[in-house]
MARGU-937255 format. One line per field, with one value per residue: residue number from 1; residue in one letter; x, y, z of N, C-alpha, C, CB in turn. Coordinates in steps of 0.001 Angstrom, whole numbers, plus 500000, padded with zeros to 6 digits. Each point is the difference from the previous one (the first is absolute). Glycine has a CB too. Layout:
// residues N
num: (NUM,...)
residu: (A,...)
n_east: (X,...)
n_north: (Y,...)
n_up: (Z,...)
ca_east: (X,...)
ca_north: (Y,...)
ca_up: (Z,...)
c_east: (X,...)
c_north: (Y,...)
c_up: (Z,...)
cb_east: (X,...)
cb_north: (Y,...)
cb_up: (Z,...)
This chain:
// residues 67
num: (1,2,3,4,5,6,7,8,9,10,11,12,13,14,15,16,17,18,19,20,21,22,23,24,25,26,27,28,29,30,31,32,33,34,35,36,37,38,39,40,41,42,43,44,45,46,47,48,49,50,51,52,53,54,55,56,57,58,59,60,61,62,63,64,65,66,67)
residu: (M,K,K,S,L,Y,E,Y,A,V,L,K,H,T,T,D,K,E,G,K,I,T,G,T,E,I,I,I,E,P,T,F,T,L,G,K,N,E,Q,D,V,A,F,K,V,T,R,E,I,P,E,E,H,A,K,D,P,D,N,I,E,I,I,L,R,A,F)
n_east: (441971,497415,499071,497657,498948,499340,496874,501707,496725,502201,496837,501139,497339,498731,499992,497136,501850,499980,502464,498326,502256,499223,501399,501618,501432,499946,502466,499260,498077,500194,503349,500376,502666,501328,499157,501555,497637,497250,502814,500431,497426,500248,502839,497915,497442,501366,500703,496546,498908,500379,502079,496014,499786,502777,497996,498084,502602,496598,498833,501365,497585,503428,496849,503379,498737,502350,499510)
n_north: (970045,499876,501733,498746,502849,497798,501734,498478,500544,499195,498749,500241,497613,500812,496801,500059,497457,499096,502135,501530,502550,501241,502331,501048,501944,501167,498391,501582,503152,498033,500302,499662,498047,501067,496382,499023,498871,500769,499867,502711,500993,497504,501093,502621,499269,498004,503379,501566,497836,502053,498040,500343,498229,497711,498656,498556,499459,499209,503464,501448,499470,501301,500500,499135,501159,499454,502753)
n_up: (708093,498377,502407,498597,501467,502567,500453,502960,500405,502167,499663,503037,498894,502453,499942,501908,500613,497102,498839,499171,498929,502578,498192,497230,501539,497187,501892,497094,499443,498366,501142,497438,501039,498011,500101,497090,500364,501186,501573,500607,501482,502383,501349,500617,501733,501392,500013,500303,502813,502847,501779,500451,496081,500261,501738,497320,497428,500462,498962,497446,497553,498830,498137,498056,497524,498300,498653)
ca_east: (498929,498671,498978,498292,499199,499252,499277,499625,499254,500061,498604,500069,498863,499710,499443,499582,500614,500114,500268,499159,500002,498810,500046,501281,500780,501448,501273,500895,498931,500804,501123,500780,501518,500830,501172,500392,498721,499220,500794,500705,498766,499664,501055,500253,499085,499869,501081,499110,498838,500375,500356,499082,499214,501194,500060,499144,500295,499269,499059,500432,499668,500690,499163,500746,499607,500699,498995)
ca_north: (499464,500306,499882,500146,500580,499089,500757,498737,500223,498777,499576,499059,499222,499411,498469,499620,498925,499248,500369,500732,501525,500500,501336,500307,501519,500563,500752,500590,500289,499658,501120,499687,499777,499606,498981,499118,498978,499842,499642,501097,500963,499637,499799,501508,500231,499153,500934,500921,500022,500315,498639,499079,499467,498988,499002,498735,499902,498853,500672,501369,499536,501308,500008,500831,500177,500574,500679)
ca_up: (500497,499769,501064,499474,500983,500618,501037,501202,501567,501270,501008,501136,500675,501271,499774,501294,500578,498949,499148,498793,500098,500201,499923,499246,500446,498998,501037,498899,498801,498416,499274,498726,499975,498595,500826,499058,499828,501385,500943,500431,500504,501209,500989,500156,501254,501723,501044,500047,500662,501075,500609,500980,499385,499715,500892,499628,498301,499298,499931,499177,498461,499059,498633,499196,498654,499117,498838)
c_east: (498586,499366,498845,499268,498919,499229,499901,498938,500376,498723,500440,498416,499824,499092,499497,500428,500260,500494,499868,500352,498997,499751,501332,500500,500823,500891,500583,499143,500678,500948,500851,501439,500402,500656,499949,499147,498949,500852,500887,499152,499310,500829,499830,498775,499734,500639,499216,498828,500542,500163,498699,498669,500645,499652,498924,500090,498861,498623,499852,499785,500567,499469,501137,499670,501055,499619,501211)
c_north: (500439,499930,500315,500656,498952,501207,498622,500832,498881,500070,498974,499580,499527,498801,499651,498635,498985,500607,500807,501632,500737,501553,500330,501364,500229,500507,500881,500742,499505,501157,499570,500044,499772,498596,499222,499131,499987,499638,501117,501143,499191,499879,501496,500780,499495,501149,501192,499421,499919,498698,499642,499325,498606,499122,498906,499972,499158,500859,501317,499400,501352,499589,500911,499827,500579,500709,499688)
c_up: (499951,501221,499299,501199,500717,501042,500960,501027,500867,500903,501231,500671,501336,500080,501390,499857,499028,498825,498751,500345,500318,499883,499224,500066,499238,500908,499109,498984,499034,499926,499051,500428,498444,500493,498938,499723,501364,501329,500860,500740,501200,501380,500523,501080,501233,500626,500253,500882,501517,501047,501194,498805,499488,500618,499491,498484,499440,499486,499088,498469,499434,498811,499247,498536,499230,498830,498900)
cb_east: (501681,500014,501347,499855,500367,501750,498484,502763,497862,502697,498230,502569,500044,500374,501743,498041,498997,498416,500224,497686,501307,499923,498562,499346,499909,498857,500747,501702,498857,497912,500128,498271,500044,500723,499741,501872,501707,498074,499878,501521,499451,498739,501785,501151,499355,500403,502410,500811,498453,498954,503027,500503,498901,501723,500827,498264,502723,501010,499999,502085,497574,502342,497050,501722,497777,501010,498212)
cb_north: (499460,499249,500580,497653,502229,497446,502208,498520,501129,500176,500081,501188,499470,502173,499152,501599,500518,498862,498705,497980,499789,498002,500290,498341,499950,500825,498055,498112,502002,498863,501036,501017,498853,502715,499920,500305,498318,499177,497987,499379,501134,499126,498000,499925,500448,497060,499330,500990,498900,502312,500488,501916,502309,501149,501659,500100,500017,497680,498847,501213,498271,500609,499872,499946,500213,498562,502331)
cb_up: (501073,497820,501951,498445,498599,499681,498486,500064,499116,500237,497733,500496,498093,500709,498066,500528,502026,500957,501286,499734,498674,501298,502179,498541,502051,497896,501565,500257,500613,498484,501887,498335,502533,498972,502667,500528,498417,498496,498509,498094,497468,498362,498855,497233,498508,499786,499025,497739,497991,499312,499612,502751,499602,499702,501954,502043,500106,501679,502030,501871,500105,501058,500833,501715,500663,500885,501331)
């Protein structure tokens, strides 16, 4: 099984009543991991998001890049 190196970070956006982004907070600092593909890594990252932030998934952004 071949694995590649990925870097990821997780952001939480705050929005106003109209849905416009008013602020952004980094909830997981940029981190490196190994994974089979981007979907595999995204699945792992999703499980790392703290419960208090996971309650609002529409405002969570996972940034992921392969090396």
